[in-house]
C-alpha positions in Angstrom: -122.3 -65.7 10.4 -119.3 -63.7 12.0 -119.9 -61.9 15.1 -117.2 -59.0 14.9 -115.7 -56.8 12.4 -111.6 -57.8 11.9 -109.3 -55.6 10.1 -105.8 -56.7 9.3 -103.4 -53.9 9.2 -99.9 -53.7 8.2 -97.0 -51.3 7.1 -94.9 -52.5 4.4 -91.5 -51.2 2.1 -90.4 -53.4 -0.9 -92.2 -56.4 0.2 -93.5 -57.7 -3.2 -91.8 -61.1 -2.7 -94.2 -61.6 0.1 -97.4 -60.1 -1.0 -99.2 -63.2 -2.4 -98.7 -65.8 0.4 -99.4 -62.9 3.0 -103.0 -62.0 1.2 -103.7 -65.3 1.3 -103.0 -66.0 4.9 -104.8 -62.6 5.8 -108.1 -63.5 3.6 -110.5 -64.5 6.6 -110.4 -61.0 7.7 -113.0 -58.5 6.7 -110.5 -56.0 5.3 -107.0 -55.7 4.6 -105.4 -52.3 5.0 -101.8 -51.6 4.3 -99.4 -48.1 5.0 -96.6 -48.5 2.3 -93.8 -46.5 3.7 -92.0 -46.0 -0.1 -92.1 -49.1 -1.8 -90.6 -49.1 -5.4 -90.7 -52.8 -6.5 -94.3 -53.1 -7.2 -95.5 -53.9 -3.4 -98.4 -51.4 -3.6 -99.9 -52.4 -6.8 -99.6 -56.1 -6.6 -101.5 -55.4 -2.9 -104.2 -53.4 -4.8 -104.3 -56.2 -7.6 -105.5 -58.7 -4.8 -107.8 -56.6 -2.9 -106.0 -55.0 -0.2 -106.5 -51.0 0.9 -102.8 -49.6 0.4 -102.2 -46.1 1.9 -98.8 -44.6 0.7 -96.9 -42.6 3.5 -93.9 -40.9 4.1 -92.5 -41.4 7.5 -89.6 -38.7 8.5 -87.7 -39.7 10.4 -88.4 -42.8 10.2 -89.7 -44.8 13.7 -91.3 -47.9 13.8 -94.0 -46.4 16.2 -94.9 -43.5 13.9 -95.6 -45.6 11.0 -97.3 -48.1 13.3 -99.8 -45.3 14.3 -100.1 -44.2 10.8 -101.6 -47.5 9.9 -103.6 -47.4 12.8 -105.1 -44.2 11.7 -106.5 -45.8 8.3 -108.5 -48.6 10.3 -111.9 -47.9 10.2 -113.7 -46.8 13.6 -116.1 -49.5 13.3 -113.7 -52.4 13.2 -114.1 -54.3 16.6 -110.7 -56.2 16.1 -107.7 -55.1 15.2 -105.1 -57.6 13.7 -101.8 -56.2 12.8 -99.3 -58.5 11.4 -96.1 -57.7 8.8 -96.1 -59.0 5.3 -93.1 -61.7 5.8 -95.7 -63.5 8.7 -98.2 -65.7 8.0 -101.4 -67.1 10.1 -102.3 -70.7 10.5 -105.8 -71.3 8.6 -108.7 -70.8 10.8 -107.0 -68.5 12.9 -110.4 -66.1 12.4 -112.4 -68.6 14.0 -110.4 -69.2 17.1 -109.6 -65.5 17.5 -113.3 -64.8 17.3 -114.2 -68.0 19.9 -112.2 -66.2 22.2 -112.9 -62.8 22.0 -115.6 -61.1 24.0 -117.5 -58.1 24.1 -115.2 -57.1 27.3 -111.9 -58.1 25.6 -109.6 -55.1 24.7 -106.3 -57.7 23.6 -105.4 -61.1 22.4 -102.1 -63.4 23.1 -101.2 -65.9 20.5 -98.6 -68.2 19.5 -95.8 -66.6 17.1 -93.1 -68.6 15.8 -90.3 -66.4 15.1 -87.9 -69.0 13.3 -87.9 -72.2 11.9 -85.8 -75.0 11.5 -84.8 -76.4 8.1 -87.5 -79.1 8.2 -90.0 -76.0 8.9 -90.6 -77.1 12.5 -90.5 -74.3 15.4 -87.4 -72.9 16.3 -87.7 -69.9 18.5 -91.4 -69.4 19.7 -93.1 -66.8 22.1 -96.5 -65.2 22.4 -97.3 -62.4 20.6 -100.2 -59.5 21.7 -100.6 -57.2 18.4 -104.2 -58.1 18.1 -106.4 -55.3 20.0 -109.9 -53.7 20.1 -110.0 -50.4 17.7 -109.6 -47.9 20.2 -107.5 -46.8 23.2 -104.2 -48.1 22.1 -101.4 -46.3 20.3 -97.9 -47.9 19.2 -94.7 -46.6 21.5 -91.0 -46.9 21.2 -89.0 -46.1 17.6 -87.8 -49.9 17.5 -89.3 -53.1 19.2 -92.4 -51.0 19.4 -95.1 -51.8 21.8 -99.0 -51.5 22.2 -99.8 -49.1 24.9 -103.1 -49.3 26.2 -104.6 -45.8 27.3 -107.9 -46.8 28.4 -110.0 -45.8 31.4 -111.1 -49.7 32.2 -108.8 -52.3 32.7 -107.4 -54.1 30.1 -108.9 -57.6 29.2 -106.3 -60.0 27.4 -107.6 -63.6 26.1 -105.8 -66.3 25.3 -106.3 -67.8 21.8 -105.2 -71.1 22.0 -105.3 -72.2 18.2 -104.1 -68.7 16.8 -100.8 -69.4 15.2 -98.4 -66.9 13.3 -95.7 -68.2 11.3 -92.6 -65.8 10.5 -90.6 -66.4 7.4 -88.1 -63.1 7.1 -85.6 -62.3 4.2 -82.7 -63.2 5.8 -80.8 -60.8 3.7 -82.8 -57.8 4.7 -80.4 -55.6 6.9 -81.7 -54.7 10.5 -78.4 -52.0 10.3 -81.4 -49.4 11.6 -82.1 -51.2 15.0 -79.1 -50.4 16.9 -79.3 -46.1 16.2 -83.2 -46.6 17.3 -82.4 -48.5 20.3 -79.8 -46.2 21.5 -82.2 -42.8 20.4 -84.9 -45.1 22.8 -82.8 -45.3 25.4 -81.6 -41.8 25.1 -85.5 -40.8 25.4 -85.8 -42.8 28.4 -83.0 -43.8 30.1 -84.6 -46.0 32.4 -86.7 -47.7 30.6 -85.9 -51.2 31.6 -87.6 -52.9 28.1 -85.7 -50.8 26.1 -82.2 -51.1 27.9 -82.9 -54.9 27.9 -83.4 -55.0 23.7 -80.4 -52.4 23.3 -78.3 -55.1 25.3 -79.6 -58.2 23.5 -78.3 -55.8 20.2 -75.3 -55.0 21.4 -74.5 -58.7 21.8 -75.9 -59.4 18.4 -73.3 -56.8 17.2 -70.0 -58.3 19.1 -70.3 -55.3 21.6 -69.5 -57.6 24.9 -68.6 -55.2 26.8 -71.6 -52.7 26.0 -73.6 -55.5 26.4 -72.6 -56.1 29.5 -72.9 -52.7 30.8 -76.1 -52.1 29.3 -77.5 -55.3 30.9 -75.9 -53.9 34.4 -77.9 -51.1 34.0 -81.0 -52.6 33.1 -80.9 -55.1 36.2 -80.0 -52.2 38.5 -83.3 -50.5 38.0 -85.4 -50.8 41.0 -88.6 -51.7 39.1 -87.1 -54.1 36.3 -88.7 -57.0 38.1 -89.9 -59.4 35.6 -87.9 -62.6 36.2 -87.8 -63.9 32.7 -86.5 -60.7 31.1 -84.1 -60.7 33.8 -83.1 -64.3 33.5 -82.4 -63.3 29.8 -80.3 -60.1 30.6 -77.9 -62.3 32.8 -77.7 -64.9 30.0 -76.7 -62.6 27.7 -74.2 -61.1 30.1 -72.5 -64.4 30.7 -72.5 -65.2 26.9 -70.4 -61.9 26.6 -68.1 -62.6 29.4 -67.5 -66.1 27.8 -66.3 -64.5 24.6 -63.9 -61.5 26.3 -62.4 -64.6 27.8 -63.9 -64.3 31.2 -65.2 -68.0 32.2 -65.6 -67.4 36.2 -67.8 -64.4 35.2 -69.9 -66.5 32.8 -70.3 -68.9 35.4 -71.5 -66.7 38.0 -74.1 -65.2 35.5 -75.2 -68.4 34.3 -76.0 -69.3 37.9 -77.6 -66.3 38.6 -80.1 -66.8 35.7 -81.2 -69.9 36.7 -81.6 -69.1 40.2 -84.1 -66.3 38.6 -86.1 -68.3 36.6 -85.5 -71.9 37.6 -88.6 -73.2 36.0 -87.2 -72.2 32.2 -85.1 -74.8 30.3 -83.2 -71.9 28.3 -80.7 -70.9 31.5 -79.8 -74.7 31.9 -79.2 -75.3 28.1 -77.3 -72.2 27.4 -74.9 -72.8 30.7 -74.6 -76.6 29.6 -73.5 -75.1 25.9 -70.8 -73.5 27.6 -70.0 -76.1 30.3 -69.4 -78.6 27.0 -66.8 -75.8 25.9 -65.4 -76.2 29.1 -65.4 -80.0 29.0 -66.7 -79.8 32.1 -68.5 -82.8 31.9 -70.3 -83.1 35.4 -71.7 -79.8 34.8 -73.1 -80.4 31.7 -74.6 -83.7 32.9 -76.5 -81.7 35.7 -77.6 -79.4 33.8 -78.9 -81.2 31.2 -81.1 -83.5 33.4 -82.6 -80.4 35.4 -83.6 -78.8 31.8 -85.2 -82.1 30.5 -87.4 -82.4 33.6 -89.1 -79.2 32.5 -91.9 -80.3 30.6 -94.0 -76.4 29.7 -92.6 -73.7 27.5 -93.2 -70.3 29.1 -96.2 -68.6 27.9 -95.0 -65.0 28.8 -91.4 -65.0 27.4 -89.5 -66.2 24.3 -88.8 -69.8 24.1 -85.1 -70.6 22.7 -85.3 -73.5 19.9 -82.6 -75.2 21.4 -83.8 -75.6 24.3 -86.7 -78.0 23.2 -85.2 -79.3 20.2 -82.4 -82.4 20.4 -79.9 -80.1 22.2 -80.3 -81.1 25.6 -80.5 -85.0 25.1 -77.3 -84.7 22.6 -75.3 -82.6 25.3 -76.3 -85.4 28.0 -75.2 -88.2 26.0 -72.1 -86.5 25.2 -71.7 -85.8 29.0 -72.3 -89.3 29.4 -70.1 -90.7 27.2 -67.4 -88.9 28.5 -68.2 -89.7 32.1 -68.3 -93.3 31.0 -71.9 -94.0 31.5 -72.6 -95.3 28.3 -75.8 -97.0 28.7 -77.4 -93.9 29.9 -75.4 -92.0 26.8 -76.8 -94.4 24.2 -80.4 -94.0 25.8 -80.0 -89.9 25.6 -78.4 -90.2 22.1 -81.6 -92.4 21.0 -84.0 -89.2 22.3 -81.9 -86.7 20.1 -82.2 -88.9 17.1 -85.6 -89.5 18.0 -86.5 -86.0 18.0 -84.3 -84.9 14.8 -83.8 -88.3 12.9 -81.9 -87.0 9.7 -79.3 -85.5 11.6 -76.1 -87.3 10.7 -73.9 -86.2 13.1 -76.7 -87.3 15.5 -76.5 -90.7 13.9 -72.7 -90.9 14.1 -72.9 -90.0 17.8 -75.3 -93.0 18.6 -72.8 -95.2 16.6 -69.7 -94.5 18.6 -71.4 -94.6 21.6 -72.6 -98.2 20.6 -69.5 -99.2 19.9 -67.7 -97.9 23.2 -70.9 -100.6 24.7 -69.5 -103.3 22.4 -66.1 -102.5 23.6 -66.7 -102.8 27.1 -69.0 -105.9 27.0 -66.2 -107.6 25.2 -63.5 -106.1 27.3 -65.0 -105.4 30.8 -61.5 -104.4 32.3 -61.0 -101.4 30.0 -63.5 -98.9 30.5 -61.5 -95.9 28.9 -64.0 -94.4 26.6 -61.1 -93.6 24.3 -60.9 -97.6 23.2 -63.7 -97.0 20.6 -63.3 -95.0 17.6 -63.7 -91.6 18.3 -65.9 -89.4 20.2 -69.3 -88.2 20.1 -69.5 -84.7 19.1 -72.2 -81.8 19.4 
């Protein structure tokens, strides 16, 4: 017998393509409630056919937090656990049991793994921990975009970690995110010293290739006296470094990548991103050092996003190429094998390994010639 009343709630607009999959994933809940904000493609009708309770609302002017708060209002008061998802997301089977095992009478919120993107083979790419599962009362959504749950209770918030609860995101890649930038600019205008919104605005400028605006915004965020979250500070510095590299200012890129590492030496991401930049600069000793440092880190962050390229074949691949260029052929071969073991169907990785092995064969038969260019070509990234 289930111990808690669990309700899934969501907002939707023109997402009929996801309805069947989403409803199947959410069926472990006691109720599924959707607030539709203007669908014209049959989303509402299909949701109702499959058993969802659907409310139709108009949110003007559009803000994600207002839409989420309206949807939360439709969740019954007798609900113990509210589960907020979007229709392009899918829970792994058994999520309800995992959630109930972790939840307790004093819990107010749950943290669980979120796979934001995936590799072509379906394996996770960008991962982070989400906290969109919460108690029915004392919460409200805030911020016009990248909305976040704010706790307003009188007792301390208690968050539980749900180890076996995994949510996967399979977005419509054709869907425009053009509304994000103006909404983020609105958010910063409403609260110019909100570090979270400044971070997201700076990152959105990077996505839009507004390099100098990204740099300026991240400077503002870093200079806030209370912006002390190390992981987000490091990410801000990484985006600044990348923007400087795109502006053709490598010395500034070097400076900010080093600072990003100093901020979070326990995360792979700044090492690998710096190594990717150093690869373009053909700074092979630095690529080797950075990837060696990255590979010594074995645990992902449970408080910040983990970029997929920091945990796939990329560090091993970059290290193999650096070793080859430094004429460290046996080590190059080992790292190339490690990279291929992680992504066994990658033709470029296969070709790199063959080239490195050709260098080793050449060296064994011509020990007096150690020039790696004697082999047929060079490994590439």
